[in-house]
C-alpha positions as CSV (number, residue, x, y, z in Angstrom):
1,M,-4.4,-22.7,-14.1
2,I,-6.8,-19.7,-15.2
3,L,-7.1,-16.4,-13.3
4,K,-10.3,-15.4,-12.9
5,S,-11.6,-11.5,-12.1
6,I,-14.9,-11.7,-10.4
7,N,-17.2,-8.7,-9.5
8,P,-17.9,-8.7,-6.4
9,Y,-21.0,-6.5,-6.8
10,T,-22.4,-9.1,-9.0
11,N,-20.6,-12.4,-8.2
12,K,-20.0,-12.7,-11.8
13,V,-16.9,-13.8,-13.5
14,I,-16.1,-10.9,-15.9
15,F,-12.5,-12.1,-17.1
16,E,-10.4,-14.8,-17.2
17,L,-6.5,-15.5,-18.2
18,P,-4.9,-18.5,-18.2
19,E,-1.5,-18.5,-16.5
20,F,1.3,-18.1,-18.5
21,T,3.4,-21.2,-19.0
22,D,7.1,-21.5,-17.7
23,Q,8.1,-20.9,-21.1
24,Q,6.9,-18.0,-21.5
25,V,7.8,-16.6,-18.1
26,E,11.2,-18.0,-19.0
27,K,11.2,-15.9,-22.4
28,I,9.8,-12.4,-20.7
29,L,12.5,-12.5,-17.9
30,A,15.0,-13.0,-20.5
31,Q,13.7,-10.0,-22.4
32,S,13.4,-8.0,-19.5
33,S,17.1,-8.6,-18.3
34,E,18.1,-7.8,-21.7
35,A,16.2,-4.7,-21.9
36,F,18.4,-3.5,-18.8
37,K,21.6,-3.4,-20.6
38,E,20.0,-0.4,-22.6
39,W,17.5,1.5,-19.9
40,R,20.0,1.5,-17.7
41,R,22.1,3.6,-19.7
42,T,19.3,5.9,-20.7
43,S,19.6,9.7,-19.1
44,F,17.1,11.3,-17.0
45,D,16.3,13.6,-20.2
46,Y,15.2,10.7,-21.8
47,R,13.2,8.7,-18.9
48,K,11.6,11.9,-17.6
49,P,9.0,12.6,-21.1
50,L,7.6,9.2,-20.6
51,M,7.6,9.6,-17.2
52,E,5.1,13.1,-18.0
53,K,3.7,10.7,-20.7
54,T,2.7,8.2,-18.3
55,A,1.1,10.7,-16.0
56,E,-1.0,12.3,-19.2
57,L,-2.6,9.2,-20.2
58,L,-3.4,8.1,-16.5
59,R,-5.7,11.4,-16.5
60,S,-7.0,11.0,-19.9
61,K,-8.3,7.8,-19.7
62,R,-8.9,8.2,-15.8
63,N,-12.6,7.5,-16.5
64,R,-11.9,4.2,-18.0
65,Y,-9.5,2.6,-15.4
66,A,-11.2,3.7,-12.7
67,D,-14.1,1.5,-14.3
68,I,-12.2,-1.8,-14.3
69,I,-10.8,-0.8,-10.5
70,T,-14.2,-0.7,-9.1
71,A,-15.6,-3.5,-11.8
72,E,-12.7,-5.9,-10.2
73,I,-12.9,-4.9,-6.8
74,G,-15.9,-3.3,-5.9
75,K,-14.3,0.0,-4.6
76,P,-16.7,3.0,-4.9
77,I,-16.2,4.7,-8.2
78,K,-15.4,8.0,-7.0
79,E,-12.4,6.6,-4.5
80,S,-11.4,4.3,-8.0
81,R,-11.1,8.3,-9.6
82,A,-9.1,9.5,-6.9
83,E,-6.6,6.3,-7.1
84,V,-5.9,7.2,-10.3
85,D,-5.2,10.8,-10.1
86,K,-3.1,9.6,-7.6
87,C,-1.1,7.7,-9.7
88,A,-0.6,10.0,-12.1
89,W,0.8,12.8,-9.3
90,V,3.3,10.2,-8.8
91,C,4.8,10.0,-11.9
92,D,5.3,13.9,-11.9
93,Y,7.3,13.9,-8.7
94,Y,9.7,11.5,-9.8
95,A,10.2,13.1,-13.4
96,K,10.6,16.0,-11.7
97,N,12.8,15.0,-9.0
98,A,14.5,11.6,-10.1
99,E,17.9,13.0,-11.0
100,L,18.3,15.2,-8.0
101,F,17.8,12.1,-5.8
102,L,20.2,10.5,-7.8
103,S,22.8,12.9,-8.2
104,E,26.2,12.0,-7.2
105,E,27.3,13.0,-3.8
106,Q,30.7,14.2,-2.7
107,A,32.6,13.0,-0.1
108,E,35.6,14.3,2.0
109,T,38.0,11.8,2.4
110,D,41.9,10.8,2.1
111,G,41.6,10.7,-1.5
112,D,41.8,13.4,-3.8
113,E,38.1,12.6,-5.2
114,S,35.5,10.9,-3.3
115,Y,31.9,10.4,-4.3
116,I,28.6,8.2,-3.9
117,R,27.1,6.9,-6.9
118,Y,23.2,5.5,-6.9
119,E,22.9,3.0,-10.1
120,P,20.2,0.7,-10.8
121,L,20.4,-3.1,-10.0
122,G,18.6,-4.6,-12.6
123,T,15.1,-6.4,-13.1
124,I,13.2,-6.1,-10.1
125,L,9.8,-8.5,-9.0
126,G,7.0,-6.3,-7.9
127,I,4.4,-8.7,-5.9
128,M,1.4,-6.1,-5.4
129,P,-2.1,-6.8,-4.0
130,W,-5.5,-6.3,-5.1
131,N,-6.8,-3.5,-2.7
132,F,-5.2,-0.7,-4.8
133,P,-4.1,-2.3,-8.2
134,F,-3.1,0.8,-9.7
135,W,-1.7,2.5,-6.8
136,Q,0.1,0.3,-5.2
137,V,1.9,-0.9,-8.6
138,F,2.5,3.1,-9.6
139,R,4.0,3.5,-6.1
140,F,6.5,0.9,-6.9
141,A,7.2,0.9,-10.1
142,I,7.7,4.4,-11.1
143,P,10.8,5.3,-9.1
144,T,12.0,1.9,-9.7
145,L,11.7,2.6,-13.5
146,M,13.1,6.1,-12.6
147,A,16.3,4.7,-10.9
148,G,17.1,2.7,-14.4
149,N,15.7,-0.7,-13.4
150,T,13.5,-3.1,-15.4
151,V,10.0,-3.9,-13.6
152,L,8.2,-6.9,-13.9
153,L,4.7,-7.0,-12.0
154,K,3.4,-10.3,-10.6
155,H,-0.5,-8.5,-9.5
156,A,-2.9,-10.5,-8.0
157,S,-4.6,-13.0,-9.6
158,N,-8.1,-11.3,-9.5
159,V,-7.3,-8.0,-10.5
160,Q,-5.8,-9.2,-13.8
161,L,-7.6,-6.4,-15.9
162,C,-6.1,-3.7,-14.2
163,A,-2.9,-5.0,-14.8
164,G,-3.2,-5.6,-18.1
165,Q,-4.3,-1.8,-18.3
166,I,-1.4,-0.9,-16.4
167,E,1.0,-2.6,-18.9
168,S,-0.8,-0.7,-21.4
169,V,-0.1,2.7,-20.1
170,F,3.7,2.3,-20.2
171,E,3.8,0.9,-23.8
172,N,1.9,3.3,-24.8
173,A,3.5,6.2,-23.0
174,G,6.6,4.9,-25.4
175,F,8.6,2.9,-23.2
176,P,10.0,0.1,-24.5
177,A,8.3,-2.6,-24.2
178,P,10.6,-5.3,-22.1
179,V,10.8,-2.3,-19.5
180,F,7.8,-3.1,-17.9
181,R,6.0,-6.3,-18.3
182,N,3.2,-8.2,-16.1
183,L,4.1,-11.5,-15.6
184,A,0.4,-13.7,-15.4
185,V,1.0,-16.5,-12.8
186,G,-0.3,-17.3,-9.7
187,S,1.0,-18.0,-5.9
188,G,2.9,-21.3,-6.8
189,M,5.5,-19.9,-9.5
190,V,6.6,-16.6,-7.2
191,E,9.1,-19.0,-5.1
192,K,10.7,-20.1,-8.7
193,I,10.4,-16.6,-10.3
194,I,12.4,-14.8,-7.1
195,K,15.3,-17.1,-7.4
196,H,15.6,-16.8,-11.1
197,E,19.1,-15.5,-11.9
198,N,17.4,-12.7,-13.8
199,I,15.8,-11.2,-10.6
200,S,18.2,-8.9,-8.6
201,A,15.6,-7.8,-6.3
202,V,11.8,-8.5,-5.1
203,S,9.1,-5.8,-3.5
204,L,6.4,-7.2,-2.2
205,T,3.4,-4.8,-0.7
206,G,0.5,-8.1,0.9
207,S,-0.1,-10.3,3.9
208,G,2.4,-11.0,6.4
209,F,2.6,-14.6,5.1
210,A,2.9,-13.4,2.0
211,G,6.0,-11.8,3.2
212,Q,7.8,-14.1,5.2
213,K,7.7,-16.3,2.2
214,V,9.4,-13.6,-0.3
215,A,11.8,-12.7,2.6
216,E,12.9,-16.5,2.9
217,A,13.1,-16.9,-1.0
218,A,14.8,-13.6,-1.4
219,G,17.1,-14.7,1.7
220,S,18.1,-18.1,0.3
221,V,19.9,-16.5,-2.8
222,L,21.1,-13.1,-0.9
223,K,18.6,-11.2,-2.8
224,K,17.5,-7.9,-1.5
225,S,13.7,-7.4,-0.6
226,L,11.5,-4.9,0.5
227,L,8.3,-5.8,2.0
228,E,5.2,-3.5,2.9
229,L,3.0,-5.7,5.0
230,G,-0.2,-5.3,6.5
231,G,-1.0,-2.7,9.6
232,S,-3.4,-2.5,12.8
233,N,-3.1,1.3,12.4
234,A,-4.2,2.8,16.1
235,F,-6.1,5.9,16.1
236,V,-5.6,7.6,19.1
237,V,-7.9,10.6,20.5
238,L,-6.9,12.6,23.7
239,E,-9.0,14.2,25.6
240,D,-7.7,17.9,24.3
241,A,-8.5,17.1,20.6
242,N,-11.1,18.4,18.3
243,I,-13.9,15.8,18.5
244,V,-15.9,16.8,15.5
245,K,-12.7,16.6,13.6
246,A,-11.4,13.4,14.4
247,A,-14.4,11.7,14.2
248,E,-15.1,13.0,10.7
249,T,-11.3,11.8,10.2
250,G,-12.2,8.5,11.6
251,M,-15.0,7.7,9.4
252,K,-12.6,8.2,6.2
253,A,-9.7,6.7,7.9
254,R,-11.5,3.4,8.3
255,F,-14.1,2.9,5.8
256,Q,-12.3,4.2,2.7
257,N,-12.3,1.1,-0.1
258,A,-14.8,-0.6,2.6
259,G,-11.7,-1.0,5.6
260,Q,-9.4,-2.9,2.9
261,S,-6.4,-0.4,3.5
262,C,-3.1,-1.3,5.2
263,I,-3.0,2.0,6.1
264,A,-7.1,2.0,7.9
265,A,-7.4,3.3,11.0
266,K,-8.3,-0.4,12.7
267,R,-8.0,0.1,16.2
268,F,-9.7,3.5,17.8
269,I,-8.1,3.9,21.1
270,I,-10.3,7.2,22.6
271,D,-9.9,8.9,26.0
272,R,-12.6,7.8,28.4
273,K,-13.6,11.2,29.4
274,I,-14.7,12.2,25.7
275,S,-15.6,8.7,24.6
276,D,-19.1,9.0,24.7
277,R,-19.4,12.2,22.1
278,F,-16.9,10.3,20.3
279,M,-18.9,7.7,19.3
280,K,-22.4,9.5,19.1
281,L,-20.5,11.7,16.4
282,F,-19.0,8.5,14.9
283,L,-22.5,6.3,15.2
284,E,-24.0,9.5,12.9
285,G,-21.4,8.8,10.8
286,I,-21.8,5.4,10.0
287,N,-25.4,5.8,10.0
288,S,-24.9,8.5,6.7
289,L,-22.8,6.3,4.8
290,K,-24.7,5.2,1.7
291,V,-23.9,1.2,1.0
292,G,-24.2,-0.1,-2.6
293,D,-23.3,-0.4,-6.2
294,P,-20.2,1.0,-6.3
295,A,-20.4,2.4,-9.9
296,R,-22.9,4.8,-8.7
297,E,-21.8,8.5,-8.4
298,D,-23.5,8.7,-4.6
299,T,-21.9,5.3,-3.1
300,D,-19.8,5.7,-0.2
301,M,-18.9,2.1,0.3
302,G,-19.2,-1.0,-2.2
303,P,-18.9,-4.9,-1.0
304,L,-15.8,-6.0,-0.1
305,A,-13.6,-7.7,-2.4
306,S,-14.5,-10.9,-2.0
307,I,-17.4,-13.2,-0.2
308,E,-14.4,-15.2,1.1
309,Q,-12.9,-11.6,2.7
310,A,-16.0,-10.8,3.9
311,E,-16.6,-13.7,5.4
312,K,-12.9,-13.6,7.6
313,V,-13.9,-9.9,8.7
314,E,-17.2,-11.8,10.0
315,D,-15.3,-14.3,11.9
316,Q,-12.6,-11.7,13.3
317,L,-16.1,-10.2,14.7
318,R,-17.9,-13.1,16.0
319,R,-14.7,-14.2,17.9
320,S,-14.6,-10.7,19.5
321,V,-18.0,-10.4,20.8
322,E,-17.6,-13.9,22.2
323,A,-15.2,-12.7,24.3
324,G,-16.6,-9.7,25.5
325,A,-16.9,-6.8,22.9
326,R,-20.1,-5.2,22.5
327,L,-21.8,-4.5,19.2
328,I,-23.1,-1.2,18.5
329,A,-24.0,-1.0,14.6
330,G,-23.4,-3.2,11.6
331,G,-22.3,-6.7,12.1
332,V,-24.3,-8.0,9.4
333,R,-22.9,-9.4,6.1
334,D,-24.7,-10.2,2.9
335,K,-22.5,-12.2,0.8
336,A,-19.6,-9.6,-0.6
337,F,-21.1,-7.4,1.5
338,F,-20.3,-6.3,5.3
339,Q,-22.8,-3.3,7.0
340,P,-20.3,-0.4,8.2
341,T,-19.7,-1.7,12.3
342,M,-18.9,-0.4,15.2
343,V,-17.6,-2.3,18.5
344,I,-17.1,-1.2,21.9
345,N,-15.4,-2.4,24.8
346,V,-12.9,-4.2,22.3
347,R,-9.4,-5.1,24.3
348,P,-5.9,-6.9,23.8
349,G,-6.7,-10.6,23.4
350,M,-9.2,-10.3,21.1
351,P,-9.3,-10.6,17.1
352,L,-10.3,-6.6,16.8
353,F,-7.3,-5.7,18.3
354,D,-5.0,-8.4,17.6
355,E,-5.4,-9.4,14.4
356,E,-5.3,-7.1,11.0
357,V,-8.7,-6.3,10.3
358,F,-9.2,-6.0,6.7
359,G,-12.7,-4.5,6.2
360,P,-15.3,-1.9,7.9
361,V,-15.5,-2.7,11.2
362,A,-14.4,0.2,14.1
363,P,-13.1,-1.5,17.5
364,I,-13.4,1.5,20.0
365,T,-11.1,0.9,23.1
366,E,-11.2,3.5,26.0
367,F,-7.8,4.6,28.0
368,R,-8.0,6.6,30.9
369,S,-4.0,8.1,30.5
370,T,-1.7,9.1,28.3
371,E,0.5,6.7,29.2
372,E,-2.2,3.9,28.9
373,A,-2.6,5.0,25.2
374,I,0.6,5.2,24.0
375,T,1.1,1.4,25.7
376,L,-2.0,0.4,23.9
377,A,-0.6,1.8,20.5
378,N,1.9,-0.4,20.9
379,S,0.7,-2.9,21.7
380,S,0.5,-5.0,18.5
381,D,2.7,-7.2,16.1
382,F,2.2,-4.4,13.3
383,G,4.0,-1.0,13.3
384,L,2.9,1.1,10.2
385,G,1.4,3.7,11.5
386,V,-0.6,6.0,14.1
387,S,-2.9,8.8,14.2
388,L,-3.0,11.2,17.0
389,F,-5.6,14.0,17.8
390,T,-4.8,16.4,20.0
391,D,-5.1,20.3,20.4
392,D,-1.9,20.8,22.0
393,L,0.9,20.6,19.3
394,K,4.0,20.5,21.6
395,K,2.7,17.7,23.2
396,A,1.8,15.7,20.1
397,N,5.4,16.2,19.2
398,D,7.0,15.4,22.5
399,L,4.6,11.9,22.0
400,V,6.1,11.1,18.3
401,S,9.2,9.2,19.5
402,E,6.9,7.4,21.9
403,F,5.2,5.4,19.1
404,H,7.0,2.0,17.7
405,D,5.4,2.7,14.3
406,G,6.6,3.9,10.7
407,A,4.9,6.8,10.9
408,V,3.2,9.1,12.9
409,F,0.4,11.5,12.0
410,I,-0.9,14.4,14.1
411,N,-4.5,15.0,13.4
412,G,-5.1,13.5,10.1
413,P,-5.4,10.0,8.6
414,V,-2.1,7.9,7.9
415,K,-1.7,8.3,3.9
416,S,0.7,7.5,2.0
417,D,2.2,10.5,-0.1
418,P,4.8,10.7,-2.9
419,R,6.7,13.3,-0.9
420,L,7.5,11.2,2.3
421,P,9.0,8.1,3.3
422,F,6.2,5.4,3.5
423,G,6.8,1.8,5.6
424,G,6.8,0.4,8.8
425,T,8.2,-2.0,11.6
426,K,7.9,-5.2,13.1
427,R,5.4,-7.5,11.4
428,S,4.6,-3.9,9.1
429,G,7.6,-4.8,6.8
430,F,10.6,-3.3,6.4
431,G,12.2,-0.8,3.8
432,R,10.7,2.8,2.6
433,E,8.7,3.3,-0.9
434,L,8.7,6.9,-2.1
435,A,10.2,10.2,-1.6
436,V,13.9,10.3,-2.2
437,Q,14.5,6.9,0.4
438,G,12.2,5.3,-2.0
439,I,13.9,5.5,-5.1
440,R,17.0,4.5,-3.3
441,E,15.9,1.1,-2.1
442,F,17.0,-0.7,-5.6
443,A,19.8,1.4,-6.3
444,N,23.4,0.1,-5.8
445,V,24.9,2.6,-2.9
446,K,28.4,2.9,-5.1
447,T,31.0,4.5,-3.1
448,V,33.9,5.8,-5.4
449,W,37.7,6.9,-4.0
450,A,40.4,8.1,-6.0
451,R,44.0,9.2,-5.7
452,Y,45.0,10.9,-8.9
453,H,49.0,12.1,-7.8
454,R,51.6,9.5,-8.7
């Protein structure tokens, strides 16, 4: 099998890589397991400078890495640079905080001494997606490595240029080579790798279907899995919200990376008293977007990552319009390009409401009461995050517990931040990445109890 990268702007193959053989995979698994024996014993004083060097390399070669991201998935170059910057940030964050997060914790018990230790598990397999080909990997790998684990990356088949560059970043930063390795394999080899004796746990960012398969494979051999799956985030705007700010934020939350983000705003739930004003501002924003060559500095939105992805979005839109939704703007596909789109009269039961729409379509649903807005927001199989817009902060904080998601952002877009745990509920997965919770996900939380007197 040949893994291919196809530039979605030109539709030309830009990179090909033969899938690793079983023998190559077996060798890398053995090397990673062996490397863990030494890596787990290294100190934070040893790991910290390596992580700081990683951040330095990311910043010094920012433009090079951004060019590769844009070439492989069609992301506007300014967004690709921001992605590399964020990767450097997460390196800095865990270089500074990992030792504190994993320090021993004393506990008072009937023993003479009791405490909790956080120890690494072993080799962790990361199965990562194409939409943020650098960030998703670093979000997983940095805390995992700083906890003393070794990492094997199974990246999406269409971003192997990115995967190779990421591997070289760690190697050039001075990490021992087997501590982080890329496995150039297709999805057909994943189950076998998960079940391999040298894999201790697995982290997946991907689709619900992929999450189900990974969880089944890991569960069959009783290995821990962390799943960060899809999202259909509600973007709720109450009557008393700053409409201008809400519309401006909604534009960014929906159309960044051409809408190909698990945390993108995917269901706009708007108070009908202010919906006309919101939609007018939102439509003006859509009309101002410059769609085109993602390598140009002034491009706001490039193509989707593939023609197949654009066709899927086109089908979801078509079926929703057939069910009664009304197309207001956009809706036209040209190969991998899909025009920024706004649709009204969207309701539960339509694909644009029920399914995850991984593309630049903004479905709008109106509500009459706050209770109805909450019901609509929770009427989803997903539970990654919610954006709630209101100028009444007391009301906003009172409503936080009513949403079933893993995150609620008040007057802002849902986003991942190294300082905050990230993850969802329901079909959005389980487990948490980032912050103190994230680095402890792949640690053995070990209880130590001692009595010293005879």
